[in-house]
C-alpha positions as CSV (number, residue, x, y, z in Angstrom):
1,M,-10.0,-8.5,-41.6
2,T,-6.5,-7.7,-40.6
3,Q,-4.8,-5.0,-42.7
4,S,-1.2,-5.2,-43.9
5,Y,1.3,-2.4,-43.1
6,A,1.1,-1.3,-46.9
7,S,-2.7,-1.0,-46.7
8,H,-2.5,1.2,-43.5
9,A,0.1,3.4,-45.3
10,R,-2.3,3.8,-48.3
11,A,-5.2,4.6,-46.0
12,T,-3.3,7.0,-43.9
13,L,-2.0,8.7,-47.0
14,A,-5.4,8.8,-48.7
15,L,-6.8,10.7,-45.7
16,G,-3.6,12.5,-44.9
17,V,-2.4,14.0,-48.1
18,P,-5.4,16.3,-48.6
19,L,-5.1,17.4,-44.9
20,I,-1.3,18.0,-45.6
21,G,-2.2,20.0,-48.5
22,S,-4.8,22.1,-46.6
23,H,-2.4,22.8,-43.9
24,L,0.4,23.8,-46.4
25,A,-2.2,26.0,-48.2
26,Q,-3.3,27.5,-44.8
27,M,0.2,28.2,-43.9
28,A,0.8,29.7,-47.4
29,L,-1.8,32.3,-46.3
30,H,0.6,33.6,-43.7
31,V,3.7,33.1,-45.9
32,T,2.2,35.2,-48.6
33,D,1.8,38.1,-46.1
34,T,5.3,37.5,-44.9
35,V,6.8,37.6,-48.4
36,L,4.9,40.7,-49.5
37,L,5.5,42.7,-46.2
38,G,9.3,41.5,-46.4
39,R,9.4,43.4,-49.7
40,Y,7.5,46.3,-48.4
41,G,9.7,47.0,-45.2
42,V,11.7,45.5,-42.3
43,N,9.6,47.2,-39.6
44,E,6.4,45.9,-41.3
45,L,7.9,42.5,-41.6
46,A,9.0,42.3,-37.9
47,A,5.5,43.7,-36.9
48,V,3.6,41.1,-38.8
49,V,5.8,38.3,-37.2
50,I,4.8,39.6,-33.8
51,A,1.1,40.2,-34.8
52,T,0.4,36.9,-36.5
53,S,2.3,35.0,-33.7
54,S,0.2,36.7,-31.1
55,F,-3.0,35.9,-33.2
56,F,-1.9,32.3,-33.6
57,V,-1.4,31.9,-29.6
58,V,-5.0,33.0,-29.0
59,F,-6.3,30.9,-32.1
60,I,-4.5,27.8,-31.1
61,F,-5.9,27.8,-27.6
62,G,-9.5,28.3,-29.0
63,S,-9.1,25.7,-31.5
64,G,-8.9,22.9,-29.0
65,F,-12.7,22.8,-29.0
66,A,-12.8,22.5,-32.8
67,Q,-9.9,19.8,-32.8
68,A,-11.9,17.8,-30.3
69,V,-14.6,17.4,-32.8
70,M,-12.4,15.2,-34.9
71,P,-11.8,12.3,-32.6
72,L,-15.3,12.4,-31.1
73,V,-17.0,12.4,-34.5
74,A,-14.6,9.8,-35.8
75,Q,-15.5,7.5,-32.9
76,A,-19.1,8.1,-33.5
77,V,-18.6,7.2,-37.1
78,G,-16.9,4.0,-35.9
79,R,-19.8,3.2,-33.8
80,G,-22.4,3.9,-36.5
81,D,-24.0,6.7,-34.3
82,E,-25.2,9.5,-36.7
83,T,-27.0,11.4,-33.9
84,Q,-23.8,11.8,-32.0
85,V,-22.0,13.0,-35.2
86,R,-24.3,15.9,-35.5
87,R,-24.2,16.7,-31.8
88,Y,-20.5,16.9,-31.5
89,G,-20.1,18.9,-34.8
90,R,-22.7,21.5,-33.7
91,M,-21.5,22.1,-30.2
92,G,-17.8,22.3,-31.5
93,L,-19.1,25.2,-33.6
94,W,-21.0,26.7,-30.6
95,L,-17.8,26.7,-28.4
96,S,-15.7,28.1,-31.2
97,L,-18.1,31.0,-31.8
98,A,-18.1,31.8,-28.0
99,F,-14.5,31.8,-27.8
100,G,-13.9,34.0,-30.8
101,L,-16.3,36.7,-29.4
102,V,-14.8,36.7,-25.9
103,T,-11.1,37.2,-27.1
104,Y,-11.4,39.9,-29.8
105,P,-11.1,42.8,-27.3
106,L,-7.5,41.6,-26.7
107,F,-6.5,42.5,-30.2
108,W,-8.1,46.0,-30.0
109,V,-5.6,47.0,-27.1
110,S,-2.7,44.9,-28.4
111,E,-0.3,47.7,-28.5
112,R,-0.3,48.1,-24.7
113,W,0.5,44.5,-24.0
114,L,3.2,44.2,-26.9
115,L,5.0,47.2,-25.2
116,A,4.6,45.5,-21.9
117,L,6.3,42.4,-23.4
118,G,9.3,44.5,-24.5
119,Q,8.7,45.2,-28.1
120,E,9.9,48.5,-29.7
121,P,7.2,51.2,-29.9
122,E,7.0,51.3,-33.7
123,I,6.7,47.6,-33.9
124,A,4.1,47.5,-31.3
125,H,2.0,50.2,-33.0
126,L,2.2,48.6,-36.3
127,G,1.3,45.2,-34.7
128,Q,-1.9,46.7,-33.3
129,Q,-2.9,48.1,-36.7
130,F,-2.8,44.4,-38.0
131,L,-4.6,43.0,-35.1
132,R,-7.4,45.5,-34.9
133,I,-8.5,44.4,-38.3
134,G,-7.2,40.9,-38.6
135,G,-8.2,39.9,-35.1
136,A,-11.8,40.1,-36.2
137,G,-11.1,36.9,-38.3
138,M,-10.7,34.9,-35.2
139,I,-14.5,34.1,-35.2
140,P,-14.5,32.7,-38.7
141,A,-11.1,31.1,-38.4
142,L,-12.1,29.0,-35.4
143,L,-15.5,28.0,-37.1
144,V,-13.4,27.0,-40.2
145,M,-11.3,24.8,-37.9
146,A,-14.4,23.2,-36.4
147,L,-15.8,22.5,-39.9
148,K,-12.5,21.1,-41.1
149,S,-12.3,18.8,-38.1
150,Y,-16.0,17.6,-38.8
151,L,-15.4,16.9,-42.4
152,A,-12.0,15.1,-41.8
153,A,-13.7,12.8,-39.3
154,L,-16.3,11.9,-42.1
155,G,-13.4,11.4,-44.6
156,R,-14.2,14.6,-46.5
157,T,-10.6,15.9,-46.8
158,Q,-10.6,16.8,-50.5
159,V,-13.0,19.7,-50.1
160,V,-10.9,21.0,-47.2
161,L,-7.9,21.0,-49.6
162,W,-9.6,22.7,-52.5
163,V,-11.3,25.4,-50.4
164,T,-8.0,26.2,-48.5
165,L,-6.1,26.4,-51.9
166,A,-8.7,28.8,-53.3
167,A,-8.2,31.0,-50.2
168,V,-4.5,31.3,-51.0
169,G,-5.4,32.7,-54.5
170,V,-7.9,35.1,-53.0
171,N,-5.5,36.2,-50.3
172,L,-2.8,37.0,-52.8
173,A,-5.2,38.8,-55.2
174,V,-6.6,41.0,-52.3
175,A,-3.4,41.5,-50.3
176,Y,-0.9,42.5,-53.0
177,P,-2.9,45.6,-54.4
178,L,-3.8,46.7,-50.9
179,I,-0.3,46.5,-49.5
180,F,1.6,48.1,-52.4
181,G,-1.3,50.5,-53.7
182,V,-1.4,49.0,-57.4
183,W,-4.2,48.3,-59.7
184,G,-6.2,51.4,-58.4
185,A,-6.2,50.3,-54.8
186,P,-4.9,52.5,-51.9
187,E,-1.5,51.8,-50.4
188,M,-2.3,50.4,-46.9
189,G,0.8,48.4,-46.1
190,L,0.2,46.2,-43.0
191,R,-3.4,47.1,-42.8
192,G,-4.0,45.8,-46.4
193,A,-2.6,42.4,-45.3
194,A,-5.0,42.4,-42.4
195,I,-8.1,43.2,-44.6
196,S,-7.1,40.4,-46.9
197,S,-6.7,37.9,-44.1
198,L,-10.3,38.8,-42.8
199,V,-11.8,38.5,-46.2
200,V,-10.3,35.2,-46.7
201,Q,-11.4,33.6,-43.3
202,V,-15.0,34.8,-43.9
203,G,-15.0,33.4,-47.3
204,T,-13.5,30.1,-46.3
205,F,-16.1,29.7,-43.6
206,V,-19.1,30.4,-46.0
207,A,-17.8,27.7,-48.5
208,L,-17.2,25.0,-45.9
209,A,-20.5,25.6,-44.1
210,A,-22.3,25.4,-47.4
211,Y,-20.7,22.1,-48.3
212,A,-21.2,20.6,-44.9
213,G,-24.8,21.7,-44.6
214,W,-26.1,21.0,-48.1
215,L,-24.1,18.3,-49.8
216,P,-26.5,15.5,-50.6
217,E,-24.2,12.8,-49.1
218,L,-23.9,14.8,-45.7
219,R,-27.4,16.4,-45.5
220,H,-28.6,13.4,-43.4
221,Y,-26.4,14.6,-40.6
222,H,-28.5,17.8,-40.4
223,L,-25.5,19.7,-38.8
224,F,-27.2,23.2,-39.0
225,Q,-30.9,22.1,-38.2
226,R,-32.1,23.9,-35.2
227,F,-28.6,25.2,-34.7
228,W,-29.7,27.6,-32.0
229,R,-30.6,24.8,-29.7
230,A,-28.1,24.0,-26.9
231,D,-27.0,20.3,-26.4
232,W,-25.5,20.7,-22.9
233,Q,-24.4,17.1,-22.7
234,A,-22.6,17.0,-26.1
235,M,-21.1,20.5,-25.3
236,A,-19.7,19.2,-22.1
237,Q,-18.0,16.3,-23.8
238,V,-16.4,18.6,-26.4
239,F,-15.3,21.0,-23.8
240,R,-13.8,18.2,-21.5
241,L,-11.9,16.8,-24.4
242,G,-11.0,20.3,-26.2
243,W,-9.8,22.4,-23.3
244,P,-6.8,20.3,-22.7
245,I,-6.0,20.1,-26.4
246,G,-6.1,23.9,-26.4
247,V,-3.9,24.2,-23.4
248,T,-1.5,21.7,-25.0
249,A,-1.3,23.6,-28.1
250,L,-1.0,26.8,-26.2
251,A,2.0,25.5,-24.4
252,E,3.7,24.5,-27.7
253,S,2.9,27.6,-29.7
254,G,3.7,29.6,-26.6
255,L,7.2,28.1,-26.7
256,F,7.7,29.5,-30.2
257,V,6.1,32.9,-29.5
258,G,8.0,33.2,-26.3
259,S,11.1,32.8,-28.3
260,S,9.9,35.5,-30.9
261,L,9.3,37.9,-28.1
262,M,12.8,37.2,-26.5
263,M,14.2,37.6,-30.1
264,G,12.7,40.9,-30.2
265,W,14.8,41.9,-27.2
266,I,17.9,41.0,-29.2
267,G,17.2,43.1,-32.2
268,T,15.0,43.7,-35.3
269,I,17.3,42.0,-37.8
270,E,17.3,38.9,-35.5
271,L,13.6,39.0,-35.2
272,A,13.0,39.2,-38.9
273,S,15.4,36.4,-39.5
274,H,13.7,34.4,-36.8
275,G,10.3,35.0,-38.3
276,I,11.3,33.7,-41.7
277,A,13.1,30.6,-40.4
278,M,10.1,29.9,-38.2
279,E,7.9,30.1,-41.3
280,V,10.0,27.6,-43.2
281,A,10.1,25.2,-40.2
282,A,6.3,25.6,-39.8
283,L,5.8,24.6,-43.5
284,A,7.6,21.4,-42.9
285,F,5.7,20.8,-39.6
286,M,2.4,21.1,-41.6
287,V,3.1,17.6,-43.2
288,H,3.6,16.1,-39.9
289,L,0.5,17.7,-38.5
290,G,-1.6,16.4,-41.6
291,L,-0.4,12.9,-40.9
292,S,-1.2,13.3,-37.2
293,N,-4.7,14.5,-38.0
294,A,-5.2,11.5,-40.3
295,T,-3.9,9.2,-37.6
296,T,-6.4,10.8,-35.0
297,V,-9.3,10.0,-37.3
298,R,-8.1,6.5,-38.1
299,T,-7.3,5.8,-34.5
300,G,-10.8,7.1,-33.6
301,H,-12.5,4.9,-36.2
302,A,-10.5,1.8,-34.9
303,E,-11.3,2.3,-31.3
304,G,-15.0,3.0,-32.1
305,S,-15.2,-0.2,-34.0
306,G,-13.1,-2.2,-31.6
307,D,-10.1,-2.9,-33.9
308,F,-7.3,-2.5,-31.4
309,K,-4.7,-4.3,-33.5
310,G,-5.4,-2.0,-36.4
311,L,-5.1,0.8,-34.0
312,R,-1.5,0.0,-33.0
313,D,-0.4,-1.2,-36.5
314,G,-1.7,2.1,-38.0
315,A,0.2,4.0,-35.4
316,K,3.4,2.3,-36.3
317,V,3.0,3.1,-40.0
318,A,2.1,6.7,-39.3
319,I,5.1,7.2,-37.2
320,G,7.3,5.7,-39.9
321,L,5.8,8.0,-42.5
322,S,6.5,11.1,-40.5
323,V,10.1,10.0,-39.6
324,A,10.7,9.6,-43.3
325,F,9.6,13.0,-44.1
326,G,11.5,14.6,-41.3
327,L,14.7,13.1,-42.5
328,V,14.2,14.7,-46.0
329,M,13.7,18.1,-44.4
330,V,16.8,17.7,-42.4
331,V,18.9,17.3,-45.5
332,L,17.2,20.3,-47.2
333,F,17.7,22.6,-44.2
334,L,21.4,21.7,-43.9
335,T,22.2,21.8,-47.8
336,V,20.2,24.5,-49.4
337,P,19.2,27.2,-46.8
338,G,20.2,30.1,-49.0
339,P,17.7,29.6,-51.8
340,I,14.9,28.9,-49.4
341,L,15.4,32.2,-47.5
342,L,15.7,34.1,-50.6
343,L,12.2,33.3,-51.5
344,F,11.3,35.7,-48.4
345,V,13.4,38.7,-48.9
346,D,14.4,41.2,-51.5
347,L,18.3,41.7,-51.5
348,T,18.0,45.1,-52.9
349,K,16.5,46.3,-49.5
350,P,18.7,47.5,-46.6
351,D,19.6,44.7,-44.1
352,S,18.3,41.9,-46.3
353,A,21.7,40.3,-46.6
354,R,22.1,40.2,-42.8
355,I,18.7,38.6,-42.5
356,V,19.6,35.9,-44.9
357,A,23.0,35.2,-43.2
358,Y,21.4,34.9,-39.7
359,G,18.5,32.9,-41.0
360,T,21.0,30.2,-42.5
361,V,22.3,29.7,-39.1
362,L,18.7,29.4,-37.5
363,L,17.7,26.9,-40.3
364,A,20.7,24.6,-39.4
365,L,19.3,24.6,-35.9
366,A,15.8,24.0,-37.2
367,A,17.1,20.6,-38.6
368,L,18.0,19.7,-35.1
369,F,14.3,19.6,-33.9
370,Q,12.6,18.3,-37.0
371,L,12.4,14.7,-35.9
372,A,11.4,15.6,-32.3
373,D,8.8,18.0,-33.4
374,A,7.4,15.3,-35.8
375,M,7.2,12.8,-33.0
376,Q,5.5,15.1,-30.4
377,V,2.7,16.1,-32.9
378,M,2.2,12.4,-33.9
379,A,2.0,11.3,-30.4
380,L,-0.6,13.9,-29.8
381,G,-2.6,12.7,-32.7
382,L,-2.5,9.1,-31.5
383,L,-3.5,10.2,-28.0
384,R,-6.4,12.2,-29.1
385,G,-7.7,9.4,-31.2
386,I,-8.1,7.4,-28.0
387,R,-9.4,10.5,-26.2
388,D,-6.3,10.8,-23.9
389,T,-5.7,14.7,-23.6
390,T,-5.2,15.6,-20.0
391,V,-2.0,13.8,-19.2
392,P,-0.4,14.9,-22.5
393,M,-1.4,18.5,-21.7
394,W,0.7,18.4,-18.4
395,A,3.6,16.6,-20.3
396,A,3.5,19.4,-22.8
397,A,3.3,22.2,-20.4
398,F,6.3,21.0,-18.4
399,S,8.3,20.1,-21.4
400,Y,7.9,23.6,-23.1
401,W,7.6,25.9,-20.2
402,G,9.4,23.9,-17.3
403,I,12.3,23.0,-19.6
404,G,12.2,24.7,-23.0
405,I,11.6,28.4,-22.2
406,P,14.1,28.5,-19.3
407,V,16.8,26.7,-21.3
408,S,16.2,29.2,-24.1
409,Y,16.5,32.3,-21.8
410,L,19.6,30.9,-20.0
411,L,21.5,30.0,-23.2
412,A,20.5,33.2,-25.0
413,F,21.1,35.9,-22.2
414,H,23.3,34.3,-19.5
415,A,25.5,31.9,-21.6
416,G,25.8,34.8,-24.3
417,L,24.5,32.6,-27.2
418,G,21.8,35.0,-28.3
419,G,19.4,33.9,-31.0
420,V,21.4,30.5,-31.3
421,G,20.8,29.8,-27.6
422,L,17.0,30.6,-28.0
423,W,16.8,28.0,-30.8
424,L,18.7,25.4,-28.8
425,G,16.2,25.8,-26.1
426,L,13.4,24.9,-28.5
427,V,15.2,21.8,-29.4
428,V,15.5,20.7,-25.7
429,G,11.9,21.5,-25.1
430,L,10.8,19.5,-28.1
431,V,12.8,16.5,-27.4
432,A,11.3,16.2,-23.9
433,A,7.7,16.5,-25.2
434,A,8.2,13.9,-27.9
435,S,9.8,11.4,-25.4
436,S,7.2,11.7,-22.7
437,M,4.2,11.7,-25.0
438,M,5.6,8.8,-27.1
439,W,6.0,6.8,-23.9
440,R,2.5,7.7,-22.8
441,F,0.8,6.4,-26.0
442,W,2.7,3.0,-26.2
443,H,1.9,2.4,-22.6
444,R,-1.7,3.5,-22.9
445,A,-2.6,1.8,-26.2
446,P,-2.5,-1.8,-24.9
447,K,-4.9,-0.8,-22.0
448,V,-7.4,0.5,-24.6
449,A,-7.6,-3.0,-26.0
450,L,-8.4,-4.4,-22.6
451,G,-11.2,-2.0,-21.9
């Protein structure tokens, strides 16, 4: 039966709103650390910006395998193939675990490569303190991502939301006393935030694994039954779909982390302002990402069941929802930047007023790339739903690193625009990515219907 646009919107929001909430809650974990450390000290704030950005780059590449689980399981559900649901979910967990184990040594020696990337010695040292502890959370964080993808593809997005919301509360309850040394806890500063992050990641994994493995409605998939047995065919499928997703995400996140590193060359105040403005922009992006994830699942279900008209109609509705929210955020960034930024800093601290003033300029620039950022992540979600990941990977890599980063560098350091130039480069890169990948989907989608 043909669905109306209204019914597509309801279905997308029913699946997407909990995913949006879970992404916002996940982001709130990092925002909590930023807010607390912003009130602890400027150097600690700058260090956590660099440390968490570096962690995120590694995480986002490894999460490609976890994200591949979502369209593969969704299509298997559309076909009614329960065996493949289990196989894809299990091998997504295997690949996530392996990636986390291999990459942890990078965090142990992070001070060396932070110095090599031009960061100030004190910031690099503090960043390593955070990453030596928080970096151990890479393994549970990737396993959590794989389980979230698996559960989302099965339509179980509510539990993802509630577990992530609980994690925010746990993070605040653990991080606050460990950072400031209250309630009888030792004052650990940056290391306290890292310990809290690790505790939260492990706890979240345990909760989602218990739900996925033992909930009666999901038990028939036997996700953890004979978990130690390799399934090389399913692993190869997850790997083939997942590594381009990881590279694509790495190219995009690298654009933002590259801008953070270059902002560090400009100055500590500029870097702190940049980190806060990025946090705000990223919170808005989580809404688009949740809609994109929901669209991946619905597109996978539609292709698996052969509903190609529904696939294209659902895509139009999802794009419309994302554009509408993007326009709201443009208005907020341009009209009320001050109150937003004051949530992150204490004006009684030295240099806080300068951070807010510079951050106001950066939020105005963030308004420029809201719609482009929304469209590029929506296009990626649609393309992943039809298992098209390799061409988008090349489009993203060229847009961000062939266009975005060079333009940022030239405008910042050769045109003399500083941090403003860096952010203008981000706008150019995102526009290029959004244009190329939207073109790819709408030229690829009709071919799906033919074969």
